[in-house]
Each structure stands twice: as C-alpha cells, then as structure tokens.
FIBAZA-186200 format. One record per residue (C-alpha): x, y, z; residue in one letter; residue number from 1. Coordinates in steps of 0.05 Angstrom, whole numbers, plus 5000, padded with zeros to 4 digits. Each point is the difference from the previous one (the first is absolute). Example, Ala and Ser with C-alpha at 12.3 -4.5 7.8 and 13.67 -1.06 7.14 Angstrom:
[rec [5246 4910 5156] "A" 1],
[rec [5027 5069 4987] "S" 2],
END
This chain:
[rec [4885 4811 5703] "M" 1],
[rec [5055 4947 5012] "P" 2],
[rec [5056 4997 4951] "Q" 3],
[rec [4998 4943 4951] "M" 4],
[rec [5070 4977 4982] "L" 5],
[rec [5015 4987 4925] "P" 6],
[rec [5001 4929 4977] "H" 7],
[rec [5035 4963 4942] "S" 8],
[rec [4949 4982 4949] "D" 9],
[rec [5030 4944 4958] "P" 10],
[rec [4957 5018 4941] "S" 11],
[rec [5032 5069 4995] "V" 12],
[rec [5070 4995 4970] "P" 13],
[rec [5057 5039 5032] "L" 14],
[rec [5051 5037 4958] "L" 15],
[rec [5075 4984 5005] "D" 16],
[rec [5025 5038 5061] "A" 17],
[rec [5072 5000 4972] "A" 18],
[rec [4976 5041 4941] "L" 19],
[rec [4952 5046 5037] "C" 20],
[rec [5039 5016 5063] "W" 21],
[rec [5055 5042 4966] "P" 22],
[rec [4945 5042 4965] "L" 23],
[rec [4964 5010 5066] "L" 24],
[rec [5065 5017 5037] "S" 25],
[rec [5017 5053 4947] "A" 26],
[rec [4928 5024 4995] "R" 27],
[rec [5008 4993 4925] "D" 28],
[rec [4944 5038 4965] "V" 29],
[rec [5003 4951 4941] "R" 30],
[rec [4971 4947 5046] "A" 31],
[rec [4940 5042 5019] "D" 32],
[rec [4937 4964 4977] "G" 33],
[rec [5037 4936 4984] "R" 34],
[rec [4995 4971 5069] "F" 35],
[rec [4978 5015 5072] "V" 36],
[rec [5033 4977 5064] "V" 37],
[rec [4962 4970 5058] "G" 38],
[rec [5033 5011 5067] "V" 39],
[rec [4982 4944 5048] "S" 40],
[rec [5020 5039 5062] "S" 41],
[rec [4949 5055 4987] "T" 42],
[rec [4946 4965 4958] "G" 43],
[rec [5007 5057 4948] "I" 44],
[rec [5019 4997 4926] "Y" 45],
[rec [5038 5057 4966] "C" 46],
[rec [5026 5025 4934] "R" 47],
[rec [5075 4989 4989] "P" 48],
[rec [5010 5076 5004] "I" 49],
[rec [4966 5008 5067] "C" 50],
[rec [5037 5053 5041] "P" 51],
[rec [4992 4961 5065] "A" 52],
[rec [5060 4966 5031] "R" 53],
[rec [5019 4939 4959] "T" 54],
[rec [4977 4937 5036] "P" 55],
[rec [5045 4942 5016] "R" 56],
[rec [5008 4952 4941] "R" 57],
[rec [4974 4940 5040] "E" 58],
[rec [4933 5037 5011] "H" 59],
[rec [4988 5014 4926] "C" 60],
[rec [4956 4961 4952] "R" 61],
[rec [4997 5025 4928] "F" 62],
[rec [4935 4997 4959] "Y" 63],
[rec [4987 5020 4927] "S" 64],
[rec [4936 5037 5018] "T" 65],
[rec [4963 5032 5057] "A" 66],
[rec [4946 4948 4993] "A" 67],
[rec [5050 4945 5015] "G" 68],
[rec [5025 5035 5062] "A" 69],
[rec [4929 5012 5024] "E" 70],
[rec [4982 4926 4987] "A" 71],
[rec [5056 4983 5049] "S" 72],
[rec [4972 5047 5054] "G" 73],
[rec [5040 5064 4992] "Y" 74],
[rec [4967 5069 5000] "R" 75],
[rec [5024 5059 4957] "P" 76],
[rec [5050 5050 5027] "C" 77],
[rec [4968 5069 5016] "L" 78],
[rec [5066 5034 4986] "R" 79],
[rec [5022 4976 4931] "C" 80],
[rec [4929 4985 4978] "R" 81],
[rec [5004 4938 4953] "P" 82],
[rec [4937 5022 4964] "E" 83],
[rec [5042 5055 4968] "L" 84],
[rec [5052 4954 4968] "A" 85],
[rec [5007 5000 4923] "P" 86],
[rec [4973 4944 4960] "G" 87],
[rec [5028 4950 4950] "H" 88],
[rec [5016 4999 4926] "A" 89],
[rec [5021 4942 4957] "S" 90],
[rec [5001 4972 4929] "V" 91],
[rec [5004 4928 5022] "D" 92],
[rec [4933 4967 4979] "A" 93],
[rec [4981 4964 5066] "P" 94],
[rec [5024 5060 5041] "A" 95],
[rec [4962 5049 4955] "R" 96],
[rec [4936 4957 5007] "L" 97],
[rec [5006 4999 5076] "A" 98],
[rec [5018 5074 5004] "Q" 99],
[rec [4944 5016 4952] "G" 100],
[rec [4952 4964 5046] "A" 101],
[rec [5028 5035 5061] "A" 102],
[rec [4991 5069 4965] "A" 103],
[rec [4927 4981 4984] "L" 104],
[rec [4988 4979 5072] "I" 105],
[rec [5029 5066 5023] "E" 106],
[rec [4953 5031 4950] "D" 107],
[rec [4940 4967 5033] "G" 108],
[rec [4989 4946 4947] "A" 109],
[rec [4980 4945 5050] "L" 110],
[rec [4943 5043 5023] "E" 111],
[rec [4970 4995 4931] "Q" 112],
[rec [4993 4925 4994] "G" 113],
[rec [5049 4960 5040] "G" 114],
[rec [5059 4958 4980] "L" 115],
[rec [4966 4965 4941] "A" 116],
[rec [4983 5067 4969] "H" 117],
[rec [5072 5024 5012] "L" 118],
[rec [5030 4938 4967] "A" 119],
[rec [4952 5006 4941] "Q" 120],
[rec [5021 5073 4991] "R" 121],
[rec [5073 4977 4998] "L" 122],
[rec [4985 4943 4951] "G" 123],
[rec [5019 4942 5046] "V" 124],
[rec [4964 4952 5045] "T" 125],
[rec [4992 5018 5074] "D" 126],
[rec [5040 4938 5019] "R" 127],
[rec [5059 5023 4956] "H" 128],
[rec [4995 5071 5028] "L" 129],
[rec [5000 4974 5071] "R" 130],
[rec [5062 4958 4986] "R" 131],
[rec [5038 5055 4966] "V" 132],
[rec [4981 5051 5053] "F" 133],
[rec [5021 4954 5057] "M" 134],
[rec [5067 4987 4965] "A" 135],
[rec [5013 5074 4992] "Q" 136],
[rec [4973 5028 5066] "F" 137],
[rec [4994 4943 5047] "G" 138],
[rec [4927 5012 5016] "V" 139],
[rec [4933 4989 4966] "T" 140],
[rec [4968 5057 4960] "P" 141],
[rec [4945 5003 5053] "I" 142],
[rec [5049 5008 5057] "A" 143],
[rec [5038 5053 4960] "Y" 144],
[rec [4936 5038 4988] "A" 145],
[rec [4983 5000 5074] "Q" 146],
[rec [5069 5028 5017] "T" 147],
[rec [4991 5054 4946] "Q" 148],
[rec [4932 5019 5028] "R" 149],
[rec [5029 5008 5070] "L" 150],
[rec [5062 5038 4977] "L" 151],
[rec [4956 5047 4959] "L" 152],
[rec [4956 5012 5061] "A" 153],
[rec [5062 5012 5043] "K" 154],
[rec [5023 5052 4948] "R" 155],
[rec [4932 5034 4998] "L" 156],
[rec [4997 5003 5076] "L" 157],
[rec [5069 5029 5004] "T" 158],
[rec [5000 5048 4940] "D" 159],
[rec [4928 5024 4992] "T" 160],
[rec [4944 5029 5043] "P" 161],
[rec [4949 4950 4970] "L" 162],
[rec [4952 4974 5054] "P" 163],
[rec [5012 4927 5019] "V" 164],
[rec [4935 4980 4964] "T" 165],
[rec [5025 5028 4934] "E" 166],
[rec [5070 4970 5012] "V" 167],
[rec [4968 4931 5008] "A" 168],
[rec [4961 5004 4936] "H" 169],
[rec [5057 5034 4960] "A" 170],
[rec [5046 4943 5020] "A" 171],
[rec [4950 4947 4975] "G" 172],
[rec [4967 4975 5063] "F" 173],
[rec [4926 4982 4997] "A" 174],
[rec [4986 5028 5070] "S" 175],
[rec [5033 5043 5054] "V" 176],
[rec [4992 4943 5050] "R" 177],
[rec [5039 4953 4954] "R" 178],
[rec [5053 5053 4990] "F" 179],
[rec [5008 5013 5074] "N" 180],
[rec [5004 4926 5015] "D" 181],
[rec [5052 4986 4946] "S" 182],
[rec [5042 5061 5016] "F" 183],
[rec [5002 4986 5074] "S" 184],
[rec [5017 4927 4992] "K" 185],
[rec [5055 5010 4949] "R" 186],
[rec [5032 5063 5028] "Y" 187],
[rec [4983 4993 5074] "R" 188],
[rec [4972 5070 5005] "M" 189],
[rec [4934 5030 4983] "A" 190],
[rec [4992 5047 4940] "P" 191],
[rec [4979 5056 5045] "S" 192],
[rec [5066 4992 5040] "A" 193],
[rec [5041 5007 4936] "L" 194],
[rec [4959 5061 4980] "R" 195],
[rec [5016 5035 5066] "R" 196],
[rec [5075 4986 4990] "V" 197],
[rec [4997 5029 4929] "A" 198],
[rec [4961 5062 5022] "V" 199],
[rec [5051 5013 5056] "A" 200],
[rec [5058 4993 4952] "A" 201],
[rec [4965 5047 4949] "S" 202],
[rec [4990 5052 5054] "S" 203],
[rec [5073 4999 5019] "R" 204],
[rec [5021 5009 4927] "S" 205],
[rec [4952 5058 4989] "G" 206],
[rec [4948 4961 4959] "G" 207],
[rec [4981 5012 4928] "D" 208],
[rec [4949 5051 4976] "D" 209],
[rec [5002 4988 4925] "Q" 210],
[rec [4939 4972 4963] "P" 211],
[rec [4992 4925 4988] "G" 212],
[rec [5023 4936 5033] "L" 213],
[rec [5075 4995 5007] "L" 214],
[rec [5041 4937 4984] "F" 215],
[rec [5072 4985 4990] "R" 216],
[rec [5027 4945 4954] "L" 217],
[rec [5071 4973 5004] "A" 218],
[rec [5046 4981 4944] "Y" 219],
[rec [5071 4972 4992] "R" 220],
[rec [5047 5058 4984] "P" 221],
[rec [5020 5031 4957] "P" 222],
[rec [4938 5030 4968] "L" 223],
[rec [5008 5059 4951] "D" 224],
[rec [4939 5038 5019] "W" 225],
[rec [5018 5059 4952] "P" 226],
[rec [5005 4952 4941] "A" 227],
[rec [4935 4966 5017] "L" 228],
[rec [4961 5064 5007] "T" 229],
[rec [5031 5027 4937] "S" 230],
[rec [4976 4938 4962] "F" 231],
[rec [4930 5009 5028] "L" 232],
[rec [5000 5076 4989] "A" 233],
[rec [5015 4993 4926] "H" 234],
[rec [4940 4954 4993] "R" 235],
[rec [4949 5033 5047] "C" 236],
[rec [4929 5000 4971] "I" 237],
[rec [4967 5068 5009] "E" 238],
[rec [4944 4995 5050] "G" 239],
[rec [5021 4931 5027] "V" 240],
[rec [5072 5012 5023] "E" 241],
[rec [5042 5059 5020] "A" 242],
[rec [5068 5016 5031] "M" 243],
[rec [5005 5051 5056] "G" 244],
[rec [5042 5023 5059] "M" 245],
[rec [4988 4972 5068] "G" 246],
[rec [4976 5050 5052] "Q" 247],
[rec [5007 4954 5061] "R" 248],
[rec [5034 5025 5063] "R" 249],
[rec [5073 4976 5004] "R" 250],
[rec [5006 4942 5050] "A" 251],
[rec [5059 4960 5028] "P" 252],
[rec [5024 4951 4948] "G" 253],
[rec [4959 5031 4943] "S" 254],
[rec [5026 5033 4938] "S" 255],
[rec [4957 5062 5009] "G" 256],
[rec [4967 5033 4942] "E" 257],
[rec [5012 4966 4932] "G" 258],
[rec [4969 4974 4937] "V" 259],
[rec [4935 4960 5011] "V" 260],
[rec [4960 4959 4953] "Y" 261],
[rec [4923 5004 5005] "R" 262],
[rec [4947 4964 4961] "R" 263],
[rec [4928 4975 5001] "I" 264],
[rec [4990 4926 5005] "V" 265],
[rec [4941 4952 4992] "R" 266],
[rec [5007 4938 5043] "I" 267],
[rec [4955 4939 5002] "P" 268],
[rec [4976 4979 5070] "T" 269],
[rec [4991 4927 5021] "P" 270],
[rec [4926 5006 5015] "R" 271],
[rec [4974 5059 4963] "G" 272],
[rec [5006 5050 4942] "A" 273],
[rec [5068 5033 4984] "P" 274],
[rec [5019 5062 5040] "V" 275],
[rec [5034 5063 4972] "C" 276],
[rec [5045 5047 5036] "G" 277],
[rec [5068 5034 5002] "W" 278],
[rec [5069 4979 5023] "I" 279],
[rec [5065 5039 5010] "E" 280],
[rec [5070 4969 4999] "L" 281],
[rec [5063 5033 5026] "S" 282],
[rec [5070 4978 5018] "G" 283],
[rec [5029 4997 5070] "L" 284],
[rec [5071 4994 5025] "A" 285],
[rec [5021 4935 5035] "A" 286],
[rec [4972 4990 5069] "R" 287],
[rec [5039 4957 5050] "A" 288],
[rec [4940 4961 5025] "A" 289],
[rec [4965 4985 4934] "A" 290],
[rec [5052 5001 4945] "G" 291],
[rec [4993 5041 4936] "H" 292],
[rec [4929 5025 4988] "L" 293],
[rec [4952 5032 4953] "L" 294],
[rec [4942 5039 5031] "Q" 295],
[rec [4929 4989 4974] "V" 296],
[rec [4939 5042 5015] "R" 297],
[rec [4934 4967 4983] "V" 298],
[rec [4932 5031 4991] "D" 299],
[rec [4954 4976 5057] "P" 300],
[rec [4949 4984 4945] "A" 301],
[rec [5047 4941 4983] "L" 302],
[rec [5000 4971 5070] "S" 303],
[rec [4961 4939 4978] "A" 304],
[rec [5055 4982 4952] "A" 305],
[rec [5064 5016 5038] "I" 306],
[rec [5035 4934 4986] "P" 307],
[rec [4990 5007 4925] "A" 308],
[rec [5022 5073 5001] "V" 309],
[rec [5065 4984 5035] "L" 310],
[rec [5011 4940 4955] "A" 311],
[rec [4994 5045 4939] "R" 312],
[rec [5047 5052 5029] "V" 313],
[rec [5053 4945 5010] "R" 314],
[rec [4988 4978 4930] "R" 315],
[rec [5008 5070 4968] "V" 316],
[rec [5062 5016 5040] "C" 317],
[rec [5029 4929 4992] "D" 318],
[rec [5012 4996 5075] "L" 319],
[rec [5011 4924 4997] "G" 320],
[rec [5062 5009 4956] "A" 321],
[rec [5069 4974 5019] "R" 322],
[rec [5046 5054 4972] "P" 323],
[rec [5063 4962 5016] "D" 324],
[rec [4979 4940 4958] "E" 325],
[rec [4977 5043 4941] "V" 326],
[rec [5064 5043 5002] "A" 327],
[rec [5044 4938 5001] "Q" 328],
[rec [4970 4977 4934] "V" 329],
[rec [4996 5068 4966] "L" 330],
[rec [5071 5016 5017] "G" 331],
[rec [5027 5066 4972] "P" 332],
[rec [4931 5019 4974] "L" 333],
[rec [4976 5010 5073] "A" 334],
[rec [5066 5024 5030] "A" 335],
[rec [4986 5060 5043] "G" 336],
[rec [4925 4993 4988] "R" 337],
[rec [4984 4937 5038] "E" 338],
[rec [4937 5032 5030] "G" 339],
[rec [4962 5002 4934] "V" 340],
[rec [4934 4961 5004] "R" 341],
[rec [4951 4971 4951] "L" 342],
[rec [4937 5043 5005] "P" 343],
[rec [4938 4959 5005] "G" 344],
[rec [4926 5014 4992] "A" 345],
[rec [4941 5019 5045] "F" 346],
[rec [4955 4974 4945] "D" 347],
[rec [5024 4953 4945] "G" 348],
[rec [4943 5021 4953] "F" 349],
[rec [5022 5072 5006] "E" 350],
[rec [5072 4982 4983] "I" 351],
[rec [4976 4960 4938] "A" 352],
[rec [4959 5058 4976] "V" 353],
[rec [5058 5047 5008] "R" 354],
[rec [5044 4951 4962] "A" 355],
[rec [4952 5002 4942] "I" 356],
[rec [4997 5075 5002] "L" 357],
[rec [5075 5002 5000] "G" 358],
[rec [5011 4961 4936] "Q" 359],
[rec [5046 5038 4952] "Q" 360],
[rec [4989 5066 5036] "V" 361],
[rec [5038 5038 5054] "T" 362],
[rec [4987 4992 5074] "V" 363],
[rec [4972 5071 5001] "Q" 364],
[rec [4951 4985 4944] "Q" 365],
[rec [4976 4937 5034] "A" 366],
[rec [4989 5040 5065] "R" 367],
[rec [4958 5051 4963] "I" 368],
[rec [4955 4946 4969] "M" 369],
[rec [4995 4963 5067] "A" 370],
[rec [4978 5066 5033] "G" 371],
[rec [4946 5011 4948] "R" 372],
[rec [4976 4929 5011] "L" 373],
[rec [4994 5011 5074] "V" 374],
[rec [4964 5065 4994] "Q" 375],
[rec [4948 4970 4953] "Q" 376],
[rec [4989 4930 5031] "F" 377],
[rec [5031 5003 5070] "G" 378],
[rec [4961 5002 5066] "E" 379],
[rec [5003 5066 5038] "P" 380],
[rec [5030 4993 5070] "V" 381],
[rec [5007 5054 5053] "A" 382],
[rec [5070 5011 5028] "T" 383],
[rec [5039 5053 5039] "P" 384],
[rec [5038 5019 4936] "W" 385],
[rec [4974 5037 4940] "L" 386],
[rec [5045 4958 4954] "E" 387],
[rec [4965 4934 5019] "L" 388],
[rec [4931 4996 4973] "T" 389],
[rec [4984 4933 4969] "H" 390],
[rec [5011 4924 5008] "A" 391],
[rec [5026 4966 4936] "F" 392],
[rec [4942 4971 4958] "P" 393],
[rec [4980 4927 5013] "Q" 394],
[rec [5008 4946 4948] "A" 395],
[rec [4925 4989 4994] "A" 396],
[rec [4988 5074 4985] "Q" 397],
[rec [5051 5003 4944] "L" 398],
[rec [4977 4933 4973] "A" 399],
[rec [4931 5032 4987] "A" 400],
[rec [5031 5055 4957] "C" 401],
[rec [5001 5004 4925] "S" 402],
[rec [5063 5016 4960] "T" 403],
[rec [4968 5069 4985] "D" 404],
[rec [4994 5012 5075] "D" 405],
[rec [5073 4988 5010] "L" 406],
[rec [5023 5036 4937] "R" 407],
[rec [4968 5062 5030] "S" 408],
[rec [5057 5003 5051] "V" 409],
[rec [5054 4995 4946] "G" 410],
[rec [5009 4925 4991] "L" 411],
[rec [5010 4971 4930] "L" 412],
[rec [4948 4948 4978] "R" 413],
[rec [5049 4941 5007] "A" 414],
[rec [5019 5018 5071] "R" 415],
[rec [4927 5012 5018] "S" 416],
[rec [4982 4931 4976] "S" 417],
[rec [5058 4969 5039] "A" 418],
[rec [4980 5037 5063] "L" 419],
[rec [4928 4978 4994] "I" 420],
[rec [5019 4928 4990] "E" 421],
[rec [5049 5003 5059] "L" 422],
[rec [4944 5030 5043] "S" 423],
[rec [4952 4946 4981] "R" 424],
[rec [5050 4945 5015] "A" 425],
[rec [5014 5029 5069] "V" 426],
[rec [4927 5016 5018] "S" 427],
[rec [4978 4929 4979] "H" 428],
[rec [5054 4968 5043] "G" 429],
[rec [5036 4971 4940] "E" 430],
[rec [5063 5038 5017] "L" 431],
[rec [5030 5018 5066] "R" 432],
[rec [5057 5049 5005] "L" 433],
[rec [5028 4988 5069] "E" 434],
[rec [5068 4973 5026] "P" 435],
[rec [4973 4930 5018] "D" 436],
[rec [4980 4980 4929] "V" 437],
[rec [5035 4951 4953] "D" 438],
[rec [5046 5048 4963] "V" 439],
[rec [5010 4963 4934] "P" 440],
[rec [4926 4985 4994] "A" 441],
[rec [4982 5072 5016] "T" 442],
[rec [5048 5026 4949] "L" 443],
[rec [4972 4953 4947] "T" 444],
[rec [4928 5024 5016] "R" 445],
[rec [5022 5072 4997] "L" 446],
[rec [5033 4992 4932] "M" 447],
[rec [4938 4965 4973] "A" 448],
[rec [4967 5069 5003] "I" 449],
[rec [5008 5035 4932] "V" 450],
[rec [5042 5061 5012] "G" 451],
[rec [5041 4972 5059] "I" 452],
[rec [5070 4977 4983] "G" 453],
[rec [5061 4978 5037] "D" 454],
[rec [5019 5070 5025] "W" 455],
[rec [4933 5013 5031] "T" 456],
[rec [4995 4931 5031] "A" 457],
[rec [5070 5004 5029] "Q" 458],
[rec [4986 5068 5029] "Y" 459],
[rec [4938 4973 5034] "V" 460],
[rec [5041 4941 5025] "A" 461],
[rec [5050 5047 5031] "M" 462],
[rec [4952 5045 5036] "R" 463],
[rec [4932 4964 5009] "A" 464],
[rec [5025 4929 5008] "L" 465],
[rec [5063 5020 5038] "G" 466],
[rec [5041 4951 4956] "W" 467],
[rec [5074 5017 5014] "P" 468],
[rec [5025 4968 4936] "D" 469],
[rec [4953 5035 4952] "A" 470],
[rec [5036 5035 4943] "F" 471],
[rec [4969 5045 4946] "P" 472],
[rec [5055 4987 4950] "A" 473],
[rec [4969 5044 4946] "A" 474],
[rec [4999 5062 5044] "D" 475],
[rec [5035 5057 4964] "V" 476],
[rec [5033 5025 5065] "G" 477],
[rec [5026 4932 5017] "V" 478],
[rec [5030 4988 4932] "M" 479],
[rec [5032 5069 4999] "K" 480],
[rec [5030 4990 5069] "A" 481],
[rec [5028 4933 4978] "L" 482],
[rec [5026 5026 4935] "G" 483],
[rec [4962 4948 4957] "V" 484],
[rec [4953 5004 4941] "K" 485],
[rec [4952 4942 5010] "T" 486],
[rec [4959 4967 5054] "A" 487],
[rec [5038 4936 4989] "A" 488],
[rec [5067 5033 5013] "Q" 489],
[rec [4970 5033 5064] "A" 490],
[rec [4978 4931 5026] "R" 491],
[rec [5068 4970 4988] "R" 492],
[rec [5034 5059 5035] "A" 493],
[rec [4953 4993 5060] "A" 494],
[rec [5011 4926 5012] "E" 495],
[rec [5054 5015 5053] "I" 496],
[rec [4947 5035 5043] "W" 497],
[rec [4952 4942 5008] "R" 498],
[rec [4958 4990 5042] "P" 499],
[rec [4998 5076 5016] "W" 500],
[rec [4994 5030 4930] "R" 501],
[rec [4941 5044 5019] "A" 502],
[rec [5045 5035 5050] "Y" 503],
[rec [5052 5008 4945] "A" 504],
[rec [4947 5034 4958] "V" 505],
[rec [4987 5051 5054] "I" 506],
[rec [5074 5015 5005] "H" 507],
[rec [5004 5008 4924] "L" 508],
[rec [4940 5047 5000] "W" 509],
[rec [5034 5041 5054] "N" 510],
[rec [5059 5010 4956] "G" 511],
[rec [5049 4947 5025] "A" 512],
[rec [5047 4968 4951] "T" 513],
[rec [5022 4926 4999] "P" 514],
END
C-alpha cells in the first residue's frame, strides 16, 4: 500500500512547539499523556517518552491527543504505543466536562445512544458538549471515539490472543469488514499483519502462560503501589476482593513476584446484559519503551467489556493523576510521599454502601458487615481463587429488601433504611455515582437521604465521583491528624490544599502530619 504523507488539518490545533520541544528532548515522563508528537518525515506519531531517536525539531508537530494526530494523517508508533499513555485529570469545569466525556467514550458510552445520549447523561446540550470537547481536544467526540476504537483494537491485537472477529466486536465495530477497512485505511496495515508482528515479538520474549487477558496501563510517576494496595487491603470485602502474591514468571523490566489485588467486577456492556468476571492488578517496574506501568489480567468472560474494565482500573488506581501538580500544592504534607494516589471505585454504588456501613464504626467492622451483605445478597461467580466468590449486590436487589432483611446482617435500623433509600434512588436512575456527574447536585441529592450526612457524601465524592477537592471535615482521623476539635476548624486548616484536599485526606489517613 503506498505511503500517505501526513497533512496539516487547520481544524486541529497544534500545541506550542516552544513549550513541548524541551519536554520531548528530555523525554520528560511528566509530559506523557499530555501531548503526542507527529513526525512529518516518518508519518508516525509518538509519546514524548518514546525511546526512538529524537526527531529533528522542524519535523515535529505537537497535538493534545492521539485523535488530533490521526486526523492529520499520522499513524501510531509501534514502539512507544500511544494507546498505553496515561489519561487526564482536572478540576477546571470545562476541562472536567470534556475529560468526563472522553472517559465515557473510552467506556463505550457512544455505543449506547450516540452523542445526544452522552450529552444528556452529562447534563448539557450536544452542541455545548461538541464545542467544549473541540476546545479541549481539537477533534469532535465522534472522531475521538473512532480513534479510541482503533487504538483499543491495536492493543487487543498486540496484547491478547483474541481472534480478529472478537477484537472487532470488543473494540466497538459493528462488523469485521468495517473494522478491517477502518484499520487498514487509518494505519496502512491490515489487522492480521499487526497480529503476526505481535505473535513474533511474544515468541521472542517467551510468551505468557498465566490465565486471563494481559494488559498494561501507564501512569505518570511516582506511584506508591504499596500505599495504594495497603489502602485497598484494609477495605477488602470478603468474597469480592482479596490481596495475594503474584506467581508470574520474572520477565525483563518486571518487578517479579509482589503484592497483587484481585476482585470480582460486574460491568455493563453497550449492547447487552452486564458481565461478571475477575481481574488482577499488579505493579511493574519502569519499561523504557512504555513508561511506568501497571499490569492487569482480565477474565476472558469480560472480553465484551474490555474498554469499561480498563477505564475502571484507571479510575481505581488514579492513573490520570499529575503527582507533580498535587505535591506542589500539598507542600510538606506530601514531601517524600508524592506517589500517593486517590483510590477510586469500580462501582460507585458499592462505595456508597460501604460508606453507609462505615458510619461511626471502624474500618474492620464495616468490612465484616459488607462481607455478610455480599454472602447473603451477592451473585456467585466462579474464579481461579477460593477467596473470590461473589459479585457485590446490585442496587435493584437491595432496593427490594426490607429493613429486617438488612438487620439480619448486623445493620442498625437507621442504616438499613438509608441503604434501602440509596438503593432505590440508584436503581431508579435518580442518582448516578460516577465521575462525570454534577458534583454539588449529587452531594445535595445524597444528603437528602435520611441517614446520609456530610461525612458520607464527601467520602462518596472522593472515591466514587473522583472529586479531588472532596473533604470529609468531620472525619475523626482527619481532625486528629490536624490537631483540631471541630469540622469547621478542619475546613479552615485544609483551605491551603485546595483544589487537592481529597489527596490531603489520604495523606492524613496514612499518618502524615501537616
């Protein structure tokens, strides 16, 4: 196939080369995921940390997204793999709207009802969403979605043994023919050709004989994996989550055996019923060609929902964080611990239930009650591990319970009533607990439920909504760490940490002192 040279699309804005070039020259990991560079002499676009020889400056064009580079005719580098780059995080309202839309697109939201449905879900008009998205990313939501489908397909062809037919469907293409045509036109190679390259590379490295589909997700360093797994370990729900030791064979660039986090997830699919399966997360050392990585193993039963699974992993591990910006604001509180992340949620409803269970009791007591709830109302799921047995109960199931049903697992009547009302609001679509929602409106709706106060709502905002400025001021541990007696005093003390107060809370819980 003849090579198609890149072109300059005037509708796709270029970033300032004077700002981007020094970061590219230094292969600065802080720039990874913030821009890509199109190299006109090769027709390829790369991440700023690409290990290939740095191109000449006059051949470089800088774009904010992979979609922008592809709209200008560049194809992704097979060496640094732009599909692995970390995502975005922001508290600025327009940027948060655009990035929320991007996250939903990566989650497969456009497959469920198009742009109008996506805009309605975000509480804006499709015209406003298109305008904000273009301003943030330089391409339309539809073009962004097409790039994400192709990059996901590229990843599945490279990293998994899934047949091309399953790759096409998992990436969101309506037919294999359409997938083959789109892939060949955009990347100037057939899917089968990329698969052959990937198989050859896997054979040279010794392959992988562990169960599940293997993926790697990049992040901006530092990431304190021990602190993150410790946080999750203290809150593991029996039957749903478990910590273990990795048994994988040591490979070049990997950290070998280490602590892994496993759990059962239930994921909605764009065109069908939710699917249940297991995932396993583990840390990896830095790899020159792909930056800093986490390793994710996914149950093949979840193959129809791969985009949503990976999106939730990024959310739980806060892989879109910019540690340098957070640490700069937190100052001494984060000194020496810049890699601490804000743990997110696989399921916002699960986090809200756990918050209610955790009211005025210890973390251990809340874990015990959550485990009983799962054993009685959760859905059994087969896994390779004896510790993982059930998916967390769905909102509709708990909404149908009586207070006596819930009191049988140890809940007080007031908490049982709050849990049932929460479940009804979620199951009826009156309350969504996801990062793309209007945070103030969601907090107001949460606190309208009798039995849910500011502490519970702020905890949900931290973890389920991913709100980086959430602050449970009445938390006993927070007040003790700050040396104050009241929530009002805690709020005043925390003003210096805006807009990253939720990160400050994690540091305070970890024993840091201001």
